[in-house]
C-alpha positions, -999 to 999 in steps of 0.1 A, spaced: 278 458 -117 297 491 -124 332 490 -137 352 518 -120 385 535 -125 413 534 -99 407 570 -89 370 563 -86 377 533 -64 398 554 -40 368 579 -38 344 550 -32 366 538 -3 368 573 11 331 579 8 323 545 24 342 556 55 334 593 57 299 594 44 285 560 53 304 554 85 322 522 76 357 523 92 386 519 68 400 493 91 368 473 86 372 475 48 408 462 51 398 434 75 370 423 52 393 424 21 420 403 37 395 379 51 380 374 16 415 366 2 421 341 29 387 324 23 395 321 -14 428 304 -6 412 280 18 384 271 -6 404 270 -39 437 258 -26 427 234 2 459 213 -1 482 243 3 498 240 37 526 265 32 517 300 22 542 328 13 528 364 15 547 393 -1 537 426 13 544 462 3 542 491 26 509 505 15 473 494 19 478 464 -4 504 452 21 479 459 49 454 435 32 482 410 31 488 412 68 451 404 74 455 374 50 484 361 70 466 364 103 435 347 90 455 318 74 474 313 107 441 311 125 431 284 99 462 264 107 483 271 77 521 276 79 525 312 69 557 332 61 555 369 54 580 389 34 578 426 40 595 448 14 601 478 36 612 488 71 582 483 95 587 519 106 576 530 71 542 515 75 514 541 81 477 542 91 457 510 86 486 490 73 506 497 104 477 487 126 472 455 108 509 447 109 507 449 147 476 427 148 495 401 126 526 402 149 504 393 179 492 362 160 527 352 148 546 357 180 533 326 198 545 306 168 580 322 169 575 331 132 586 366 125 582 384 92 612 385 69 621 421 64 638 429 31 650 464 24 673 458 -6 670 435 -36 700 414 -24 679 403 5 656 384 -18 685 359 -24 686 346 12 676 311 22 647 325 42 634 343 11 639 311 -10 617 293 15 589 318 10 591 316 -28 590 278 -26 556 279 -7 526 260 -20 508 293 -27 522 328 -29 500 358 -21 510 390 -40 502 419 -17 529 443 -29 511 469 -50 474 475 -55 452 494 -79 464 527 -66 499 520 -80 515 546 -102 547 538 -123 575 533 -120 580 501 -100 608 506 -75 639 484 -80 631 464 -48 595 457 -58 606 449 -94 631 424 -81 604 408 -59 581 406 -88 607 388 -109 613 363 -81 576 357 -78 572 352 -116 601 327 -116 585 307 -88 566 274 -96 539 282 -70 505 296 -80 501 333 -72 470 348 -58 470 386 -63 454 409 -38 432 434 -58 454 433 -89 488 418 -99 516 441 -87 527 465 -113 496 462 -135 478 494 -146 443 491 -131 428 514 -158 443 494 -188 418 486 -215 440 460 -232 467 436 -222 501 452 -214 532 445 -235 569 452 -229 568 477 -257 545 499 -236 567 498 -206 595 521 -196 628 508 -211 610 479 -226 608 461 -193 574 449 -181 575 449 -143 541 432 -138 535 401 -116 518 371 -131 487 359 -114 469 326 -113 439 341 -95 429 376 -83 407 386 -55 395 422 -59 370 442 -39 337 461 -43 338 466 -81 361 457 -110 385 481 -126 389 481 -164 420 459 -163 401 432 -145 378 430 -174 398 439 -205 436 435 -198 439 397 -197 455 397 -162 450 359 -159 453 330 -183 424 309 -194 441 278 -179 443 293 -144 419 305 -118 393 332 -117 391 369 -109 369 371 -78 350 403 -71 340 405 -34 319 430 -15 336 443 16 312 469 30 306 497 5 269 504 1 256 506 -35 251 544 -31 289 548 -27 297 530 -59 297 558 -84 314 559 -118 315 581 -149 330 554 -171 295 542 -183 307 506 -182 288 477 -166 299 441 -160 269 418 -165 261 398 -134 231 376 -124 221 402 -98 217 428 -126 189 407 -142 169 396 -112 139 418 -121 137 402 -156 139 367 -141 111 371 -116 85 343 -114 57 346 -139 22 356 -129 -1 327 -123 -28 340 -146 -3 346 -175 -10 334 -211 11 331 -242 1 366 -252 17 379 -221 52 371 -233 53 385 -268 53 372 -304 86 370 -323 87 371 -360 119 358 -377 124 368 -413 152 347 -428 163 315 -444 171 307 -480 178 276 -501 206 258 -482 203 280 -451 169 272 -437 183 260 -404 196 294 -394 160 309 -394 146 278 -377 172 280 -349 165 316 -343 128 310 -342 131 282 -317 156 300 -296 131 328 -291 107 303 -276 134 287 -254 142 323 -242 106 326 -230 87 342 -259 50 332 -260 48 327 -298 74 325 -326 67 326 -364 93 322 -391 87 339 -424 108 323 -451 110 315 -488 82 292 -498 105 265 -511 122 260 -477 92 264 -455 87 227 -450 123 224 -438 118 252 -412 84 238 -401 100 203 -396 126 217 -372 103 220 -343 65 217 -341 62 247 -318 72 270 -347 47 287 -369 56 295 -404 47 320 -431 57 316 -468 72 345 -487 77 351 -524 112 340 -536 138 347 -562 150 320 -587 179 314 -563 155 305 -534 159 337 -514 133 362 -503 121 383 -532 114 421 -533 78 411 -542 73 403 -505 71 441 -501 44 446 -527 15 434 -505 17 463 -481 -14 454 -461 -4 418 -459 31 426 -448 19 451 -422 -4 424 -408 25 400 -406 46 426 -388 19 438 -365 25 435 -328 56 415 -334 92 417 -322 111 412 -355 144 394 -360 157 397 -395 188 382 -411 195 346 -401 202 326 -432 187 353 -455 216 353 -479 235 381 -496 214 381 -528 211 416 -541 173 416 -544 170 401 -509 193 428 -496 169 454 -510 140 436 -493 159 438 -459 165 475 -463 128 480 -471 117 461 -440 140 480 -418 129 513 -432 92 502 -429 97 494 -393 109 530 -389 81 547 -409 52 524 -409 19 543 -404 3 513 -388 -3 521 -351 6 486 -338 33 478 -364 67 465 -353 87 489 -332 113 464 -318 137 449 -343 169 428 -342 191 427 -373 218 401 -377 240 382 -402 232 389 -438 205 413 -427 235 435 -416 254 429 -447 225 444 -467 237 477 -452 273 475 -465 281 510 -478 246 520 -467 250 521 -429 235 556 -428 201 539 -434 205 518 -403 190 542 -377 170 536 -345 152 570 -346 136 564 -311 125 528 -316 143 497 -303 167 486 -330 194 460 -320 222 449 -343 244 419 -334 275 419 -357 306 399 -354 338 418 -362 336 410 -400 300 424 -402 310 454 -382 339 459 -406 315 460 -435 292 485 -417 320 509 -406 345 506 -434 372 498 -408 394 468 -410 387 438 -386 421 445 -370 411 481 -363 378 470 -348 394 444 -326 420 469 -314 394 495 -305 363 474 -297 349 496 -270 353 529 -289 339 515 -322 309 499 -305 301 529 -284 305 554 -313 283 534 -337 255 530 -311 255 568 -304 257 578 -341 230 554 -352 207 556 -322 206 519 -316 219 490 -295 250 473 -308 260 438 -297 296 434 -309 303 397 -305 335 381 -294 355 376 -263 339 400 -237 310 407 -260 300 444 -258 264 457 -256 263 495 -263 233 517 -259 225 550 -278 235 570 -247 270 555 -246 264 530 -218 282 498 -224 276 464 -208 304 439 -209 295 402 -210 318 378 -190 303 344 -202 311 323 -232 341 303 -245 359 295 -277 338 264 -283 310 287 -294 330 297 -324 309 275 -346 282 281 -372 248 289 -359 255 303 -325 249 338 -338 214 327 -350 207 313 -316 217 347 -300 195 366 -325 164 346 -315 172 349 -278 176 387 -280 143 390 -298 126 366 -274 137 385 -243 128 419 -258 94 405 -267 89 398 -230 105 430 -217 98 457 -244 102 485 -218 138 473 -209 154 465 -243 190 472 -232 188 449 -201 169 423 -221 196 423 -247 224 421 -221 205 392 -204 202 373 -237 240 377 -243 248 365 -207 224 335 -210 238 326 -244 274 325 -231 264 307 -199 245 280 -219 277 277 -240 298 273 -209 275 246 -195 275 229 -229 313 231 -230 316 214 -196 294 186 -209 306 180 -244 339 199 -246 348 229 -267 358 209 -298 325 191 -301 301 219 -292 275 228 -318 250 256 -319 219 236 -309 238 225 -277 231 261 -265 194 256 -269 197 223 -250 215 239 -221 195 272 -220 170 259 -193 199 250 -171 214 285 -177 181 301 -166 180 279 -135 216 287 -125 210 324 -128 179 323 -107 197 302 -81 227 325 -79 227 337 -43 264 344 -37 274 381 -36 309 374 -49 313 373 -87 338 350 -104 351 363 -137 371 339 -159 396 347 -186 
């Protein structure tokens, strides 16, 4: 799903009507109806609904919400923050439609033209509703917020009622790439409404994804189609929000005459004395992600530990250092190593250690994958963990050069690759990820909240799944194996396969968290819930997308 700017959203709406023949009134009707459906489904006990409307199209959506909720039997009070004569176009038409529905009930909208009017007893009744709908300002808003609207926002924020925002919380910058703060606002005053849930339309704006518009303890951001065809949704941002629909081709049923060779062979090179589990988890995760075969190449002294993890794993012993890590001698048998790498999707790094000799081995393997003369040698490679740390102060050697090379750093590993501080990386996640992917001609998976998957052409996928319970040792090794396993199955679509792995990884974590809680979640829980994550994605039929904080 494309992420679009506020200006692009306006053009999408215009194109939908002018080029594709969908009346703008229909778009507004569908938008308001979607908000009403959300309130009825997610707040079924809310009998009294207060709706605050501005004079623009966001207010027009609010008038539709009011009409639909009245039809559903709810007690609705509307507060209009303008003179009705100031309404124009579709908003004026929807206001009249709403009045026709309200008149038999003898419930007129409360018209407030000045901030003092918000202190009346009628206004207090609206702010004391079971749910408040914020339909004051939408994504087309440009600062500053007028004094009347600012006063209404303050009243809403002080209310105890949950607030459902139409399109975006009033006063928020739809193009924001990070949470707003009072220091960014004029005169140090942040005139932005709080929101306990948001219903937006057609496609998310950057703020819906990056700006923390809702808290983790409250409701979702719901993205609802309202009639724009896919051809109308055009963006130059190069940003995509991962959704189940994006991955449907990769989740199609398997051919009835398939065999294990049809789904790729993953080779995990990793493990060391004391860290054998990391390589074993990566190897088994590749199988759980659907790879046909998985082999773990590891120091000879820890091979039995890896082999005992799961009987489905094959193993290969490698020469080792005195410290029980992979030795440079493993590079000496060129023909044997090429045979090991041949026709494999390689994942290197889990549990491999930061031993200096082992780091040299890692760099040699990555360079061999780039330059190997063997026709069927490895061309798809995933590098993670200490495999990435081997390139500290040598990131210039980490190049894709036309092959599929995926790196999966957390911010600390990205810091060692770039020389930037972790704080700098976290403050500029999108720019850092995109620039590194372009410069090094590879796919970057920068892990964290809203994990980013950047391609060499600058395209970035944003992952919405996952939770803080996954901040535990080993979850990165699980992801490495899943990325390799899905690329092994879909070598012609490495970016989509990588994004799918990240989405499934987070979804398995969400399912595990629901079962065991965030505090008790461990890495292997993700493997346990991965089949359920696959099933949930395949069963996803709803067109609307729910995005959580």
